N, CA, C and O atoms as CSV, one atom per row, in Angstrom:
chain,resi,resn,atom,element,x,y,z
A,1,MET,N,N,83.576,159.644,-77.079
A,1,MET,CA,C,83.566,161.919,-77.110
A,1,MET,C,C,82.288,161.278,-77.412
A,1,MET,O,O,82.113,160.158,-77.891
A,2,ALA,N,N,81.144,162.427,-76.953
A,2,ALA,CA,C,80.319,162.851,-77.225
A,2,ALA,C,C,79.921,164.358,-78.133
A,2,ALA,O,O,80.561,165.401,-77.996
A,3,TRP,N,N,79.085,164.240,-78.786
A,3,TRP,CA,C,78.638,165.114,-79.354
A,3,TRP,C,C,77.063,166.101,-79.281
A,3,TRP,O,O,75.924,165.651,-79.403
A,4,THR,N,N,77.406,167.310,-79.083
A,4,THR,CA,C,75.759,167.690,-78.658
A,4,THR,C,C,75.653,168.883,-79.425
A,4,THR,O,O,76.636,169.621,-79.502
A,5,TRP,N,N,74.326,169.238,-80.146
A,5,TRP,CA,C,74.196,170.488,-80.488
A,5,TRP,C,C,72.623,170.888,-78.957
A,5,TRP,O,O,71.736,170.412,-78.249
A,6,ARG,N,N,73.444,172.210,-79.418
A,6,ARG,CA,C,72.186,173.309,-78.451
A,6,ARG,C,C,71.335,174.192,-79.533
A,6,ARG,O,O,71.950,174.920,-80.313
A,7,PHE,N,N,69.938,174.118,-79.566
A,7,PHE,CA,C,69.377,174.876,-80.578
A,7,PHE,C,C,68.659,175.804,-80.096
A,7,PHE,O,O,67.817,175.473,-79.261
A,8,GLU,N,N,68.789,177.305,-80.497
A,8,GLU,CA,C,68.503,178.805,-80.016
A,8,GLU,C,C,67.806,179.262,-81.145
A,8,GLU,O,O,67.746,178.751,-82.263
A,9,ASP,N,N,67.005,180.840,-80.484
A,9,ASP,CA,C,66.185,181.172,-81.176
A,9,ASP,C,C,67.253,181.947,-81.753
A,9,ASP,O,O,68.431,181.590,-81.786
A,10,ALA,N,N,66.507,183.672,-82.477
A,10,ALA,CA,C,67.721,184.433,-82.978
A,10,ALA,C,C,68.294,184.798,-81.941
A,10,ALA,O,O,69.494,184.535,-81.868
A,11,ALA,N,N,67.622,185.544,-80.758
A,11,ALA,CA,C,68.792,185.945,-79.407
A,11,ALA,C,C,69.815,184.826,-79.032
A,11,ALA,O,O,71.023,185.036,-78.920
A,12,GLY,N,N,69.227,183.651,-78.853
A,12,GLY,CA,C,70.339,183.025,-78.450
A,12,GLY,C,C,70.008,182.293,-77.276
A,12,GLY,O,O,70.795,181.610,-76.620
A,13,ALA,N,N,68.299,182.551,-76.956
A,13,ALA,CA,C,67.867,181.874,-75.805
A,13,ALA,C,C,68.057,180.093,-76.571
A,13,ALA,O,O,68.351,179.628,-77.672
A,14,GLU,N,N,67.713,179.612,-75.326
A,14,GLU,CA,C,67.487,178.091,-76.364
A,14,GLU,C,C,66.304,177.593,-75.849
A,14,GLU,O,O,65.680,177.714,-74.795
A,15,VAL,N,N,66.107,176.708,-77.401
A,15,VAL,CA,C,64.400,176.109,-78.087
A,15,VAL,C,C,64.802,174.391,-77.707
A,15,VAL,O,O,65.791,173.672,-77.566
A,16,ALA,N,N,63.306,174.326,-77.659
A,16,ALA,CA,C,63.170,172.681,-77.715
A,16,ALA,C,C,63.359,172.510,-78.792
A,16,ALA,O,O,62.657,173.341,-79.368
A,17,PRO,N,N,64.043,171.762,-79.726
A,17,PRO,CA,C,63.755,171.441,-81.427
A,17,PRO,C,C,62.771,170.415,-82.164
A,17,PRO,O,O,62.612,169.342,-81.582
A,18,SER,N,N,62.313,170.546,-82.979
A,18,SER,CA,C,60.979,170.257,-83.955
A,18,SER,C,C,61.385,168.676,-83.569
A,18,SER,O,O,60.708,167.877,-82.921
A,19,VAL,N,N,62.520,168.507,-84.088
A,19,VAL,CA,C,63.139,167.333,-84.728
A,19,VAL,C,C,64.582,166.696,-83.459
A,19,VAL,O,O,65.778,166.882,-83.684
A,20,VAL,N,N,64.113,166.077,-82.393
A,20,VAL,CA,C,64.624,165.263,-81.481
A,20,VAL,C,C,65.948,164.529,-81.750
A,20,VAL,O,O,65.961,163.366,-82.153
A,21,PRO,N,N,67.161,165.308,-81.494
A,21,PRO,CA,C,68.603,164.748,-81.708
A,21,PRO,C,C,68.809,163.271,-81.431
A,21,PRO,O,O,68.048,162.849,-80.560
A,22,GLU,N,N,69.640,162.378,-81.945
A,22,GLU,CA,C,70.146,161.325,-81.547
A,22,GLU,C,C,71.427,161.411,-80.561
A,22,GLU,O,O,71.884,162.553,-80.497
A,23,GLU,N,N,72.050,160.522,-79.840
A,23,GLU,CA,C,73.220,160.818,-79.714
A,23,GLU,C,C,74.374,160.444,-80.497
A,23,GLU,O,O,74.443,159.258,-80.818
A,24,PHE,N,N,75.417,161.330,-80.915
A,24,PHE,CA,C,76.273,161.260,-81.683
A,24,PHE,C,C,77.436,161.265,-81.085
A,24,PHE,O,O,77.938,162.198,-80.459
A,25,THR,N,N,78.116,159.603,-81.393
A,25,THR,CA,C,79.713,159.408,-80.895
A,25,THR,C,C,80.828,160.056,-81.742
A,25,THR,O,O,81.962,159.843,-81.314
A,26,THR,N,N,80.701,161.027,-83.192
A,26,THR,CA,C,81.668,162.049,-83.807
A,26,THR,C,C,81.074,163.065,-84.285
A,26,THR,O,O,79.867,163.283,-84.387
A,27,GLN,N,N,81.689,163.498,-84.489
A,27,GLN,CA,C,81.736,165.333,-84.811
A,27,GLN,C,C,81.342,165.217,-86.665
A,27,GLN,O,O,81.375,166.314,-87.223
A,28,GLY,N,N,81.166,164.606,-87.125
A,28,GLY,CA,C,80.982,163.668,-88.474
A,28,GLY,C,C,79.423,163.692,-88.479
A,28,GLY,O,O,78.708,164.317,-89.262
A,29,ASP,N,N,78.983,162.768,-87.296
A,29,ASP,CA,C,78.100,161.890,-87.429
A,29,ASP,C,C,76.617,163.307,-87.028
A,29,ASP,O,O,75.421,163.081,-87.217
A,30,ALA,N,N,77.274,164.856,-86.393
A,30,ALA,CA,C,76.203,165.175,-85.154
A,30,ALA,C,C,76.269,165.982,-86.727
A,30,ALA,O,O,75.253,165.729,-87.376
A,31,GLU,N,N,77.195,166.836,-87.414
A,31,GLU,CA,C,77.435,166.958,-88.530
A,31,GLU,C,C,76.079,166.732,-89.954
A,31,GLU,O,O,75.191,167.518,-90.282
A,32,SER,N,N,76.322,165.750,-90.361
A,32,SER,CA,C,75.532,164.319,-90.811
A,32,SER,C,C,74.236,164.991,-90.919
A,32,SER,O,O,73.677,165.506,-91.888
A,33,TRP,N,N,73.745,164.810,-89.177
A,33,TRP,CA,C,72.279,164.965,-89.203
A,33,TRP,C,C,71.997,166.277,-89.613
A,33,TRP,O,O,71.278,166.542,-90.576
A,34,ILE,N,N,72.745,167.391,-88.645
A,34,ILE,CA,C,72.077,168.760,-89.006
A,34,ILE,C,C,71.832,168.986,-90.106
A,34,ILE,O,O,70.773,169.572,-90.330
A,35,GLY,N,N,72.812,168.570,-91.363
A,35,GLY,CA,C,72.680,168.967,-93.306
A,35,GLY,C,C,71.619,167.632,-93.319
A,35,GLY,O,O,71.626,167.244,-94.487
A,36,GLU,N,N,70.834,166.882,-92.627
A,36,GLU,CA,C,69.600,166.746,-93.179
A,36,GLU,C,C,68.496,167.109,-92.455
A,36,GLU,O,O,67.422,166.860,-93.002
A,37,VAL,N,N,68.437,167.937,-90.734
A,37,VAL,CA,C,67.188,168.151,-90.479
A,37,VAL,C,C,66.502,169.776,-90.324
A,37,VAL,O,O,65.480,170.342,-89.936
A,38,TRP,N,N,68.187,170.131,-91.073
A,38,TRP,CA,C,68.130,172.238,-90.916
A,38,TRP,C,C,66.447,172.488,-90.650
A,38,TRP,O,O,65.777,172.632,-89.628
A,39,LYS,N,N,66.071,172.458,-92.358
A,39,LYS,CA,C,64.951,172.692,-92.579
A,39,LYS,C,C,63.763,172.668,-91.632
A,39,LYS,O,O,62.910,173.515,-91.367
A,40,ASP,N,N,64.018,171.193,-91.126
A,40,ASP,CA,C,62.295,170.884,-90.194
A,40,ASP,C,C,62.932,171.437,-88.851
A,40,ASP,O,O,62.071,171.840,-88.068
A,41,LEU,N,N,64.387,171.565,-88.349
A,41,LEU,CA,C,64.463,172.811,-86.943
A,41,LEU,C,C,64.359,173.967,-87.550
A,41,LEU,O,O,64.013,174.729,-86.648
A,42,LEU,N,N,64.451,174.614,-88.592
A,42,LEU,CA,C,64.227,175.944,-88.645
A,42,LEU,C,C,62.525,176.402,-89.154
A,42,LEU,O,O,62.003,177.502,-88.971
A,43,GLU,N,N,61.908,175.203,-89.822
A,43,GLU,CA,C,60.475,175.569,-89.562
A,43,GLU,C,C,59.951,175.416,-88.142
A,43,GLU,O,O,58.895,175.922,-87.762
A,44,GLY,N,N,60.975,174.490,-87.186
A,44,GLY,CA,C,60.407,174.750,-85.511
A,44,GLY,C,C,60.536,175.924,-85.025
A,44,GLY,O,O,60.043,176.146,-83.919
A,45,GLY,N,N,61.013,176.637,-85.514
A,45,GLY,CA,C,61.706,177.811,-84.853
A,45,GLY,C,C,62.922,178.215,-84.128
A,45,GLY,O,O,63.238,179.137,-83.376
A,46,VAL,N,N,63.683,176.810,-84.818
A,46,VAL,CA,C,65.145,177.540,-84.042
A,46,VAL,C,C,66.095,177.866,-85.690
A,46,VAL,O,O,66.186,177.408,-86.829
A,47,GLU,N,N,66.441,178.555,-85.147
A,47,GLU,CA,C,66.834,179.679,-85.442
A,47,GLU,C,C,68.270,179.780,-86.188
A,47,GLU,O,O,68.603,180.213,-87.291
A,48,GLN,N,N,69.136,179.056,-84.861
A,48,GLN,CA,C,70.722,178.854,-84.812
A,48,GLN,C,C,70.753,177.836,-84.120
A,48,GLN,O,O,69.846,177.375,-83.427
A,49,VAL,N,N,72.489,177.184,-84.384
A,49,VAL,CA,C,72.650,175.526,-83.591
A,49,VAL,C,C,74.083,175.910,-83.382
A,49,VAL,O,O,74.666,176.563,-84.248
A,50,LYS,N,N,74.938,175.378,-81.800
A,50,LYS,CA,C,75.569,175.132,-81.253
A,50,LYS,C,C,75.891,173.812,-80.999
A,50,LYS,O,O,75.277,172.985,-80.326
A,51,LEU,N,N,77.392,173.666,-81.892
A,51,LEU,CA,C,77.809,172.389,-81.486
A,51,LEU,C,C,78.888,172.500,-80.405
A,51,LEU,O,O,79.637,173.471,-80.303
A,52,SER,N,N,78.908,171.280,-79.501
A,52,SER,CA,C,80.085,171.302,-78.655
A,52,SER,C,C,80.159,169.716,-78.199
A,52,SER,O,O,79.280,168.855,-78.206
A,53,ASP,N,N,81.332,169.669,-77.861
A,53,ASP,CA,C,81.791,168.385,-77.077
A,53,ASP,C,C,81.471,167.777,-76.044
A,53,ASP,O,O,80.363,168.193,-75.708
A,54,ASP,N,N,81.869,166.948,-75.290
A,54,ASP,CA,C,81.635,166.450,-73.964
A,54,ASP,C,C,81.705,167.001,-72.885
A,54,ASP,O,O,80.995,166.995,-71.879
A,55,ASN,N,N,83.099,167.732,-73.314
A,55,ASN,CA,C,83.882,168.279,-72.384
A,55,ASN,C,C,82.991,169.778,-72.203
A,55,ASN,O,O,83.424,170.526,-71.326
A,56,ASN,N,N,81.841,170.220,-72.944
A,56,ASN,CA,C,81.215,171.184,-73.168
A,56,ASN,C,C,81.662,172.504,-73.781
A,56,ASN,O,O,81.087,173.592,-73.799
A,57,THR,N,N,83.075,172.049,-74.378
A,57,THR,CA,C,83.615,172.764,-75.510
A,57,THR,C,C,82.884,173.364,-76.622
A,57,THR,O,O,82.422,172.577,-77.449
A,58,GLU,N,N,82.672,174.764,-76.814
A,58,GLU,CA,C,81.671,174.715,-77.914
A,58,GLU,C,C,82.427,175.021,-79.151
A,58,GLU,O,O,83.165,175.991,-79.328
A,59,LEU,N,N,82.201,174.248,-79.826
A,59,LEU,CA,C,83.716,174.311,-81.576
A,59,LEU,C,C,82.816,175.107,-82.288
A,59,LEU,O,O,83.503,175.483,-83.238
A,60,TYR,N,N,81.577,175.655,-82.436
A,60,TYR,CA,C,81.141,176.590,-83.253
A,60,TYR,C,C,79.615,177.056,-83.335
A,60,TYR,O,O,78.652,176.325,-83.102
A,61,THR,N,N,79.571,178.192,-83.650
A,61,THR,CA,C,77.758,178.405,-84.158
A,61,THR,C,C,77.428,178.611,-85.497
A,61,THR,O,O,78.004,179.261,-86.370
A,62,MET,N,N,76.141,177.780,-85.521
A,62,MET,CA,C,75.543,178.001,-87.058
A,62,MET,C,C,74.191,178.843,-86.829
A,62,MET,O,O,73.447,178.978,-85.858
A,63,PRO,N,N,74.193,179.526,-88.596
A,63,PRO,CA,C,72.890,180.178,-87.798
A,63,PRO,C,C,72.415,178.915,-89.110
A,63,PRO,O,O,73.135,178.087,-89.668
A,64,LEU,N,N,70.762,179.230,-89.303
A,64,LEU,CA,C,70.016,178.008,-90.422
A,64,LEU,C,C,69.731,178.465,-91.474
A,64,LEU,O,O,69.937,177.927,-92.561
A,65,LYS,N,N,68.982,180.008,-91.189
A,65,LYS,CA,C,68.886,180.912,-92.046
A,65,LYS,C,C,69.805,180.948,-93.368
A,65,LYS,O,O,70.951,181.384,-93.258
A,66,PRO,N,N,69.359,180.528,-94.539
A,66,PRO,CA,C,70.232,181.449,-95.688
A,66,PRO,C,C,70.439,182.176,-95.768
A,66,PRO,O,O,69.425,182.874,-95.801
A,67,ALA,N,N,71.726,183.001,-95.898
A,67,ALA,CA,C,72.338,184.247,-95.761
A,67,ALA,C,C,71.387,185.060,-96.617
A,67,ALA,O,O,70.868,185.980,-95.984
A,68,LEU,N,N,71.132,184.996,-97.497
A,68,LEU,CA,C,69.981,185.983,-98.432
A,68,LEU,C,C,68.829,186.150,-97.495
A,68,LEU,O,O,68.632,187.330,-97.207
A,69,GLU,N,N,67.859,185.132,-96.835
A,69,GLU,CA,C,67.201,185.048,-96.192
A,69,GLU,C,C,67.210,186.017,-94.411
A,69,GLU,O,O,66.298,186.599,-93.823
A,70,ALA,N,N,68.196,185.869,-94.163
A,70,ALA,CA,C,68.399,186.789,-92.602
A,70,ALA,C,C,68.506,187.839,-92.388
A,70,ALA,O,O,68.631,188.223,-91.225
């Protein structure tokens, strides 16, 4: 199974990430990667991310801004 991130601005429009993602074979690998690069993505204009599996099933949406800054 493959896992992919969709990168969005605050309005939910897709944007190009400032850090190019690798291919993820597990959900845990995808989540570990986002944990390592989320600040770089946020600085590059990504406001939220969505994780999907290879069936295009969206698992969740996660904002990148800390709650106090939102």
